[in-house]
N, C-alpha and C positions, 0 to 999 in steps of 0.2 A: 550457465544455463541449467535450469531445473525442469525435469520432465513434468508433464501435466499430472495433477493429483490422481487422476484415474487414467493411466496410460493405455488401458485396454479399450477405452471409449474414445470416440472422435471428439476433436475440438469443435466447439460451436463458434462460428464467425459472428461476433456480436453485431457488427454492422449489417450483415445479411439478415440476422434475426430481427433487428429493428425494422429494416425495410420490408420484410415479409409479414411480420406480425404486430409491429408497433411497440410503443413504450410499455404497455402492460406486460408484454412478454419479457422485457428486460427486468421489470420489477419482480415478476414471478421467478425468474431465474435467480436473481439475487436472494429472494426470500427463501428459496430452496436450500440456501446455505445457512439460514438463520439470520440473515441481514435484512432488516426492514428499512426501506429507503424513504427518506423525506421526499415529498413531491418536488420540492425545490431542487434537491440534489439530483433526483431523477431527471428533471427537465434539463439540468446542466449536463448530465451524463449523455442524454440524447444529443445535445448540441456537440459534445465532444466526438461522439460516434459519427455524426453526420459530417462534421468538418474535417475529421482526421487529425485535428490539432492535439498536441500534448495537453494534458489536464494538470493545472497547478492548483493543488488543494492547500489552503492555509487555514490556520486556526490554532487555538491554544492546545497545549499538550493534553491528551486525554479526550479530545473532542471526537475521535473516531476516524481520523483521516486515513490511517493505514488500514483500518478495517474495510474501507471501501475497496482498496486495491486487492486485498486478499479475498474479499467476497467475489469480486470480478474474476479472479483467478479460478476459484472453485466453481462459480456459477457457469463459466464458459469452458472449463477444463483446459486452461491455457498453459502453454509452456512459459516459464517465468525466467526473465533476465533481471536479477536483482542487483541493486547498488545501494550502499549505505553511506550517506554523507559523513565525511570526516576529513580532517586536515591532511591526513596522509595519502589521500587519493591522488593518483597521478594520471597523466594522459593515457598511459598504457592500460590502466584499469577501466577507463571509460571509452576510449576510441581505438587506439592502435599503438603498436610498437613493432619494430623489426627484430627478428631473431638473428642478431648479429653473428652469434657463434655458428649457427647453422648455415648462414650465408657464406661466411668465410670458409667453412669446411667444404661447402659445395664447390666453391671456386678452386680450392686447393686440390680436391680429388679429381675434378674435371681436367685440370691442367696436368697433374701428375700422371693421370691415366692416358693422356693424349687424346681424350675424347673431344676437347674443345681448346681453342686458344684462350689466352688470358682475357683478351677483350670480349670474346664471345661468352665466356663463363661469367664475367662481370655483368654483362648485359642481361643475363638471366637470373641474377640473384635477387632482383626486386620483383618477385612474382608472389602470387597469393599464398603459396605454400610456406613462404617465409614470413608472412605477415601475421602477427598475433593480434587478434581483434579483442578490444575491450567490450564490456557488457553492452553498452549502448549501441555501438556500431555493429556488434555481432547480432543484436536483435533485428536490426534492419536488414543485414545481409542474410540472416537465417530466414526472415520473412520472404525475401526475394527468391531465395533458393528453393524453399519448400512450398511457397504459395499459401502458407498458413499464417494466421495472425497471432503473435505471441503477446505477452504482457511485459513491457519494460517498466519496472517499478524502481524509482529513485527516491528513497526515503530520506527525509531531512536534507534535501539538496542544498539548502543554504549553508550547511556546515562544510561543504567542499570548498576548496580554494576558488577565489573569484575568477581566476583565469580559466578554470575548467568550465564555468558557466558560459564564458564567451566561446569556448571551443565547441560547445554544443549547439551554437546558433545555426550553423549551416544544416546540421542533421535535423534539427527541429523544424526548420523552415522548408528545406528541400526534400528531406527523406533520404539523403545520401551525403557523403563527405568525401573530400579529396584528400588523399594520402600522398605526401611528398614522395616522388620517385616511382609511384605506381601509375600505370598508364591510363587508368580509367577510374571514374568515381565509384565508390562502393556503397551499396544500399539499394533502394528501390528507384530505378530510373529506366525509362524507355530509351534505348541507345539510339533510336532513329529520331525521336522528337525531342529528347532531353527533358521530358516531363516525368513527374512522379505521380503514380496513382495512389492517392491517399486512402483508398479503400483497403489497400493491403499494408498500410503502415502499421507497425505495432501499436497496440493500445498502450499509450505512454502516460504514466501517472507520476508526477512529482509532488512530494509533500514538503511543507515548510512550516516551521514555527516562527520564522522570520526573526531569529535571535542572533545567530553567530555572525553571518555576513548578510548584507542587504543584496537581494537579487536585483540585477540591473533592469532598467526599462527595456532594453533590447531583448533580454531573456523573457521577461514577462509578456512582451508584445507577441511572442511566438506561441503563447499558451492560451488556452481557455481557462479563465480564472473562477475559482469558487472559494468563498469563505465558509468554513464549517463551524457552525456554532456549537457550543456545549448543548447537549440534549436537554429539553425541558423535562419537568417532572413526569409528565405523561409519556413522553418519548422514552425516558429512562426505564419506566415500568415495562413498557412494551418490549424494549430491547432486552431487558433482563429475562423476561418470559420467553422470548423467541430464542435467545442464545442458550438458555438453560431450561429447556422445556420439561425436564423431569422434576424441577422444583415446584413445590406446592404454592398456591396463592399466599399462604401464611408466611412461607419463607421469603418470597419476593417482597411482600409487604414489610417484613422485618428488616431486610437488607436496605431497602429504601429509607426506612425510618432511621436506621443506624447511620446512614450517610447524611441524612438531614441533621441529625444531632452532631455529628463530627464537624459539620460546617461551623458550629458555634464554639468548638473547643479551642481554647487559647493554646498557642504553641505549635499547632499543626499548620504550617504555612502552605504546604502543598497538599491539598485535599485529594482524597482518592478519586481517580477517574473511572470511566466505565470499565476499563480493563481490570482494575482492582475489584470492583463490585462484582463483575462476572466471575472472577476467580473465587471470591468469597462465597457467592451463591452456589457455584458448582461444588465447592468443598463441603458446604453444609448439606447440600442434597446428597452428595456421594456418601457422607457419613451418617445419613439418616437422622439428622438432627431435627427434632420436633419441638424442642423448648429451648429458648435462649435466655440465659442470665449472664451476669458479669463473669462468672467462673468459666462458663462455656465459651463466651466470647474471647476470654483471655487466651484461649488455645488457638485462636485464628487471627490474632492481630498482625501476624507477618504478612497477611494478604493485603492489609490496608496501610500499614506504616512501613516506610522504606528507610527510615533513619532512626537512630536510637532516641534522639530527642523527641521525635514524633511518637515513637512507640511508648515512651514514658508518659507523655501527656495524654495519650489515649488510654493507657492503662489506668491512670488516675481518674479518668472520666467515665470508666465503665459502669459505675453505679448510676450515673446520670443517664447513660445510654440505656441501661436496663429499665430505669424508671420511665423513660420516654416510650419504650416499647409497649408499656402497659396502657398508654394514653390512647384513647380512641381518636382516630383521625378519619372522619367519614369521607372527606374528599379523596384522600389517598386510597382508602379502601375501595371507593367507587372506581378509581383509576385502575386498580389491580383487577377488579372483577371485569371491567370493560376489556382489559388486555387479554384476559383468559377467554372472553366470549367472542372477540372479533377474529375474523379470518382475513382481514385486510392485509395487502402486501405493501401498503403505504403507511408512512407516518405523516400525519397532518401537521404542518408547521403552525406554531402558535402565532 
């Protein structure tokens, strides 16, 4: 569990904000973090909030899936329960595990002190204080205990072992999970009706590149699904400007031109994503760079190339990159000027 980004301020309940002020308020909250949302993504976000279902975001690496989750965390000042998909994840990391040592010690101490019989001590060892909650179940239990909505963010969920996807089915569907030997379900549940109020479910976001393991149909069926496309050129310009507002129009134009040239460079299989472009633009603005040539660019290649082969191929292409920077591109220049002029909190889908 990670505390809200601004612990001195209250958490905003995103579902209540939507009900009270509508989708525009959600877009404005996201925009306050520098994240400008596509209308299609916003429409899907609205459905996620209204339904209370987990949100499954798929798309190519670098499309901005995790940026949506982090924007939501900061926009609504949410407590974060993070999980990173990997083969080494276990049931204890995600749902639960019993603290066997503490259980055994409690029984031994109770019996040796004469406080309880062995049978009575053993009957008490499977209580909540000996249950270690994993991030996912902890998020639901915390929401039920505090009455506040946190963010459960499971990045690259497809990299987790397949059996763990199945273990999440009940939690995603019902809002609670049954733990063997524990007398009651844990999570968000009305003990009288057995129902779960989805209004208080954590905002749950799964991201997937759909590469390591295939997510099962039962898992997918419990989620609201969104495919996140790579940003268009216009969207890329707008995002760069909003994420690095201190950068001049000239720098934004230069970074986009550099990226467009890199797409043609042989030997660079994995082209820079938005994360790399934002890092480059932020560094150039930070260092007060006003003129770019191949020598200056050579000092910043580590932001764009993440393997030696790619770095070498880019280094050899810097002269071409510099030449392209000098070429007038009226369409791209118009996109940059429009990005700096607009106050919109939306990205219009192409």
